[in-house]
C-alpha positions as CSV (number, residue, x, y, z in Angstrom):
1,X,4.6,-26.9,12.5
2,X,6.5,-24.0,10.7
3,X,4.2,-20.8,9.6
4,X,4.4,-20.5,5.7
5,X,5.7,-17.3,6.2
6,X,8.9,-18.2,7.9
7,X,9.4,-21.4,5.5
8,X,8.5,-19.5,2.1
9,X,8.9,-15.8,1.8
10,X,12.2,-14.5,3.0
11,X,12.8,-11.2,1.3
12,X,9.2,-11.3,-0.2
13,X,7.5,-11.2,3.0
14,X,6.8,-7.3,3.2
15,X,4.7,-7.3,-0.2
16,X,1.9,-9.4,1.4
17,X,1.4,-7.3,4.6
18,X,-0.1,-4.4,3.3
19,X,-3.8,-3.7,2.5
20,X,-4.6,-3.7,-1.3
21,X,-6.2,0.0,-1.4
22,X,-4.6,3.1,0.0
23,X,-7.2,5.5,0.2
24,X,-6.1,9.2,0.2
25,X,-8.0,12.4,1.5
26,X,-7.2,16.1,2.6
27,X,-10.1,18.0,3.1
28,X,-11.4,17.9,7.0
29,X,-14.9,16.5,6.4
30,X,-13.4,13.8,3.9
31,X,-10.8,13.0,6.4
32,X,-13.1,12.2,9.0
33,X,-15.6,10.3,6.5
34,X,-12.7,7.9,5.4
35,X,-11.4,7.1,8.8
36,X,-15.2,6.4,9.8
37,X,-15.5,4.3,6.7
38,X,-12.2,2.3,7.6
39,X,-13.8,1.1,11.1
40,X,-17.1,0.3,9.1
41,X,-15.4,-1.9,6.7
42,X,-13.2,-3.3,9.3
43,X,-16.4,-4.8,11.1
44,X,-17.9,-5.8,8.0
45,X,-14.9,-7.8,6.5
46,X,-13.3,-8.7,9.9
47,X,-9.8,-7.3,8.8
48,X,-8.7,-3.6,7.9
49,X,-8.7,-3.8,4.4
50,X,-7.8,-0.5,3.5
51,X,-5.3,2.4,4.7
52,X,-6.2,5.9,5.1
53,X,-3.7,8.5,4.2
54,X,-4.3,11.8,5.3
55,X,-2.9,14.4,3.3
56,X,-0.8,17.4,4.1
57,X,0.6,18.1,0.8
58,X,-2.5,18.6,-1.6
59,X,-4.9,18.9,1.5
60,X,-3.5,22.0,3.1
61,X,-4.4,25.3,2.0
62,X,-1.4,27.4,1.0
63,X,-0.5,29.5,4.3
64,X,-2.3,27.1,6.5
65,X,0.1,24.2,6.3
66,X,0.7,24.4,10.3
67,X,-2.8,24.4,11.0
68,X,-3.5,21.6,8.9
69,X,-0.7,19.1,10.0
70,X,-1.8,19.8,13.6
71,X,-5.6,18.9,12.6
72,X,-4.3,15.6,11.2
73,X,-2.5,14.8,14.4
74,X,-6.1,15.4,16.2
75,X,-7.8,13.3,13.6
76,X,-5.2,10.2,14.1
77,X,-5.6,10.4,18.0
78,X,-9.5,10.6,17.7
79,X,-9.5,7.6,15.1
80,X,-7.3,5.3,17.1
81,X,-9.3,6.1,20.5
82,X,-12.7,5.6,18.6
83,X,-11.5,1.9,17.5
84,X,-10.7,1.0,21.1
85,X,-7.5,-0.5,22.6
86,X,-6.4,-4.3,22.8
87,X,-7.1,-5.0,18.8
88,X,-5.3,-7.9,16.9
89,X,-3.0,-6.2,14.5
90,X,-5.3,-7.2,11.4
91,X,-8.2,-5.2,13.3
92,X,-6.3,-2.1,14.2
93,X,-6.8,1.4,12.1
94,X,-4.0,1.7,9.7
95,X,-3.6,5.5,9.2
96,X,-0.6,7.2,7.4
97,X,0.0,10.5,6.6
98,X,1.3,12.4,3.2
99,X,3.8,15.2,4.1
100,X,5.0,17.5,1.8
101,X,8.1,16.9,-0.4
102,X,11.8,16.8,1.3
103,X,12.5,20.2,-0.7
104,X,9.5,22.2,0.3
105,X,9.5,24.6,3.1
106,X,6.8,22.8,5.2
107,X,8.7,19.3,5.1
108,X,10.4,20.0,8.2
109,X,7.3,21.7,10.3
110,X,5.0,18.6,8.9
111,X,7.4,16.0,10.2
112,X,7.9,17.6,13.3
113,X,4.0,17.8,13.9
114,X,2.8,14.8,12.7
115,X,5.6,12.5,13.8
116,X,6.1,13.9,17.2
117,X,2.1,14.1,17.7
118,X,1.0,10.9,16.2
119,X,4.2,8.8,14.8
120,X,3.3,6.1,17.2
121,X,0.0,5.5,15.9
122,X,0.8,5.5,12.0
123,X,1.4,2.8,9.8
124,X,3.6,4.8,7.7
125,X,4.5,7.9,6.3
126,X,4.2,9.0,2.5
127,X,7.0,11.1,1.0
128,X,5.9,12.4,-2.2
129,X,8.3,13.8,-5.1
130,X,11.2,11.6,-4.5
131,X,13.8,11.9,-6.9
132,X,16.9,9.8,-5.7
133,X,18.0,7.6,-2.4
134,X,19.6,10.9,-1.0
135,X,15.7,12.3,-0.6
136,X,14.9,9.1,1.2
137,X,17.8,9.4,3.6
138,X,16.8,12.8,4.2
139,X,13.2,12.1,5.0
140,X,14.3,9.0,7.2
141,X,17.0,11.3,9.0
142,X,14.3,13.9,9.7
143,X,11.5,11.3,11.0
144,X,14.1,9.6,13.3
145,X,15.5,13.1,14.6
146,X,12.1,14.0,15.9
147,X,12.3,11.8,19.0
148,X,14.5,8.9,20.4
149,X,11.4,6.9,20.5
150,X,10.6,7.2,17.0
151,X,14.3,6.5,16.1
152,X,14.1,3.3,17.7
153,X,10.8,2.4,16.2
154,X,12.1,3.2,12.4
155,X,8.6,4.1,10.9
156,X,8.2,2.9,7.5
157,X,8.3,5.4,4.4
158,X,6.1,4.9,1.4
159,X,7.5,7.3,-1.3
160,X,5.9,8.5,-4.6
161,X,7.9,8.5,-7.9
162,X,6.4,11.2,-10.3
163,X,9.4,12.2,-12.8
164,X,11.1,10.2,-15.4
165,X,14.4,10.7,-13.8
166,X,13.0,9.3,-10.2
167,X,11.6,6.4,-12.5
168,X,15.4,5.9,-13.6
169,X,16.3,5.5,-10.1
170,X,13.4,3.1,-9.2
171,X,15.5,0.1,-8.3
172,X,17.9,2.0,-6.1
173,X,15.3,3.5,-4.3
174,X,13.4,0.3,-3.6
175,X,16.5,-1.0,-2.4
176,X,16.6,1.6,0.7
177,X,15.8,-0.5,3.9
178,X,13.4,2.1,5.0
179,X,11.0,2.0,1.9
180,X,8.3,-0.2,2.5
181,X,6.2,0.8,-0.8
182,X,6.5,2.7,-4.1
183,X,3.9,4.6,-5.7
184,X,3.6,6.0,-9.1
185,X,2.5,9.5,-9.7
186,X,0.6,9.4,-12.9
187,X,-0.3,13.0,-13.4
188,X,3.0,14.5,-12.6
189,X,4.8,12.3,-14.6
190,X,2.8,12.7,-17.6
191,X,2.9,16.7,-16.9
192,X,6.9,16.5,-16.9
193,X,7.1,15.5,-20.7
194,X,6.2,18.9,-21.6
195,X,3.4,17.9,-23.8
196,X,5.0,14.6,-25.3
197,X,2.5,12.6,-23.7
198,X,-1.1,13.6,-24.6
199,X,-3.7,14.2,-21.9
200,X,-5.3,10.8,-22.3
201,X,-2.3,9.6,-20.8
202,X,-3.6,10.4,-17.7
203,X,-7.3,8.6,-18.6
204,X,-8.4,5.4,-17.2
205,X,-7.8,4.1,-20.8
206,X,-4.6,6.0,-21.9
207,X,-2.5,5.2,-19.2
208,X,-2.6,1.6,-20.1
209,X,-1.6,1.9,-23.5
210,X,0.9,4.8,-24.0
211,X,4.3,3.4,-24.2
212,X,6.1,5.7,-21.7
213,X,3.6,5.2,-19.0
214,X,3.4,1.6,-19.3
215,X,7.2,1.4,-19.2
216,X,7.4,3.8,-15.9
217,X,4.7,1.5,-14.3
218,X,6.1,-1.7,-15.2
219,X,9.8,-0.4,-14.0
220,X,8.3,0.8,-10.7
221,X,6.7,-2.9,-10.2
222,X,9.7,-4.6,-11.3
223,X,11.9,-2.8,-8.9
224,X,9.5,-3.4,-6.1
225,X,9.6,-7.0,-6.4
226,X,13.4,-7.5,-7.0
227,X,13.7,-6.0,-3.3
228,X,10.5,-7.5,-1.4
229,X,8.3,-4.0,-1.5
230,X,5.0,-3.3,-2.2
231,X,4.5,-1.6,-5.7
232,X,1.2,0.6,-5.5
233,X,-0.9,1.8,-8.8
234,X,-1.6,5.2,-9.1
235,X,-4.9,7.1,-9.3
236,X,-8.0,6.7,-11.7
237,X,-9.4,10.2,-11.9
238,X,-12.8,8.8,-13.0
239,X,-13.7,8.4,-9.6
240,X,-17.6,8.1,-10.4
241,X,-17.1,5.4,-12.9
242,X,-17.1,2.1,-11.0
243,X,-16.5,0.2,-14.2
244,X,-13.4,2.4,-15.2
245,X,-11.9,1.7,-11.5
246,X,-12.5,-1.9,-11.4
247,X,-11.2,-2.3,-14.9
248,X,-7.9,-0.4,-14.2
249,X,-7.5,-2.2,-10.9
250,X,-7.8,-5.5,-12.5
251,X,-5.2,-4.4,-15.1
252,X,-2.8,-3.1,-12.4
253,X,-2.9,-6.2,-10.3
254,X,-3.5,-9.2,-13.0
255,X,-1.1,-7.7,-15.9
256,X,1.1,-5.2,-14.2
257,X,2.3,-6.9,-10.9
258,X,1.1,-4.0,-8.8
259,X,-0.2,-5.3,-5.1
260,X,-1.8,-2.1,-3.9
261,X,-3.7,0.8,-5.5
262,X,-4.5,4.3,-4.7
263,X,-8.2,5.2,-4.2
264,X,-9.3,9.0,-4.2
265,X,-12.8,8.6,-3.5
266,X,-14.8,6.2,-1.1
267,X,-16.5,4.8,-4.1
268,X,-13.4,3.5,-5.3
269,X,-12.5,1.4,-2.5
270,X,-15.0,-1.5,-2.9
271,X,-14.0,-1.8,-6.8
272,X,-10.4,-2.0,-5.9
273,X,-10.8,-4.7,-3.1
274,X,-13.0,-6.7,-5.6
275,X,-10.7,-6.3,-8.4
276,X,-7.4,-7.3,-6.1
277,X,-9.5,-10.3,-4.4
278,X,-8.7,-13.5,-5.6
279,X,-11.8,-15.8,-6.8
280,X,-13.3,-18.5,-4.5
281,X,-12.0,-21.2,-6.8
282,X,-8.4,-19.7,-6.4
283,X,-8.6,-19.5,-2.6
284,X,-9.7,-23.0,-2.4
285,X,-6.9,-24.3,-4.6
286,X,-4.3,-22.1,-2.7
287,X,-5.7,-23.5,0.7
288,X,-5.4,-27.3,-0.3
289,X,-2.1,-26.8,-1.8
290,X,-0.6,-25.3,1.5
291,X,-2.5,-28.0,3.4
292,X,-0.8,-30.6,1.3
293,X,2.4,-29.0,1.4
294,X,2.5,-28.6,5.2
295,X,1.5,-32.2,5.5
296,X,4.6,-33.1,3.6
297,X,7.0,-30.7,5.5
298,X,7.5,-28.7,2.3
299,X,8.8,-31.7,0.4
300,X,7.2,-31.8,-3.4
301,X,3.7,-32.9,-3.7
302,X,1.5,-34.2,-6.5
303,X,-1.7,-32.0,-6.9
304,X,-4.1,-33.1,-9.3
305,X,-1.5,-34.5,-11.6
306,X,0.6,-31.5,-11.2
307,X,4.2,-31.4,-9.5
308,X,4.4,-28.5,-6.7
309,X,7.3,-27.5,-4.7
310,X,8.5,-24.7,-2.7
311,X,8.4,-22.1,-5.7
312,X,4.7,-22.8,-6.4
313,X,3.9,-22.9,-2.8
314,X,5.2,-19.3,-2.5
315,X,2.5,-18.3,-5.3
316,X,-0.5,-19.9,-3.4
317,X,0.7,-18.5,-0.1
318,X,0.4,-14.9,-1.6
319,X,-2.9,-16.2,-3.0
320,X,-4.1,-16.7,0.6
321,X,-2.4,-13.6,1.8
322,X,-4.1,-11.6,-0.8
323,X,-7.3,-13.2,0.0
324,X,-7.0,-12.2,4.0
325,X,-6.0,-8.6,3.2
326,X,-9.2,-8.3,1.3
327,X,-11.5,-9.8,3.7
328,X,-12.4,-13.0,1.6
329,X,-13.7,-15.9,3.5
330,X,-10.9,-18.7,3.9
331,X,-11.1,-22.5,4.4
332,X,-10.7,-23.2,8.3
333,X,-7.1,-24.6,7.8
334,X,-6.1,-21.4,6.1
335,X,-8.2,-19.2,8.6
336,X,-6.2,-20.4,11.3
337,X,-3.1,-19.4,10.0
338,X,-4.1,-15.8,10.0
339,X,-5.1,-16.1,13.9
340,X,-4.3,-13.2,16.2
341,X,-1.2,-14.8,17.2
342,X,0.3,-15.3,13.6
343,X,-0.3,-11.6,12.5
């Protein structure tokens, strides 16, 4: 029996492969805590349900960029060793690193230290303040030039768009074959407007109402979906307000087309997982439809008086992918589709 991914997804396959939460930390104690929390939640949910991105951009003290990058490599190695060997893909630690922008003096140093020291252990590299396709080309060339092994492996790049000009080029950037995900840099985007967007445009409520901010988010989400990449929603700065983060996550996932979201505090991770997770009823419906579709060899079916074919099968398969990535319980038939051999 053909696997749903092979039959249904095509260019859209990548959008369902990433965890829905990307957690950032740059302070040494918090980086260690984040990596430990990832192991704990992986054991709890039976899957690695969020990425940890260790931050060399905002996390490194000025003048201590080299030492910080070396510490990040050490932490990546320690966390990988602590998780043990021989894990299935869905259980392996997912650790990324955000380096400095391509035009920053520390960029080449970051890449040289991080990729050479731990590149084979990373799930991706985050490149901030990307303005154009040429910035992506420069980053990819630098990563691939560090070692022959990494050039063959083609470490995925996630990019952060933080200016109006970058958002204008979102479709071209999303088309780049090395780009796996695009994130929206809310705070820099608002600041780059010279006061034309008021401060509340950075808030949990204002970022969903100001027309320029909403337009930028929709442009990024649309660009990503056009090219089978994962759009990642920006931060919510009210990190102590669980209701605010969950509301923002539900809007991002349910109304704006994002399949992933940033966390900047451990307390934001569970609300993001809850907001992006399908409901139990949606999971049951999706599993039933995919079961019947497989039995019909992907021909159209009648399900409770509604016609379904490959177009809707694709939607329901994405529901199951999202359920798996958020650690939700799956019906037995659907669970088998996510066995280690099919990761």
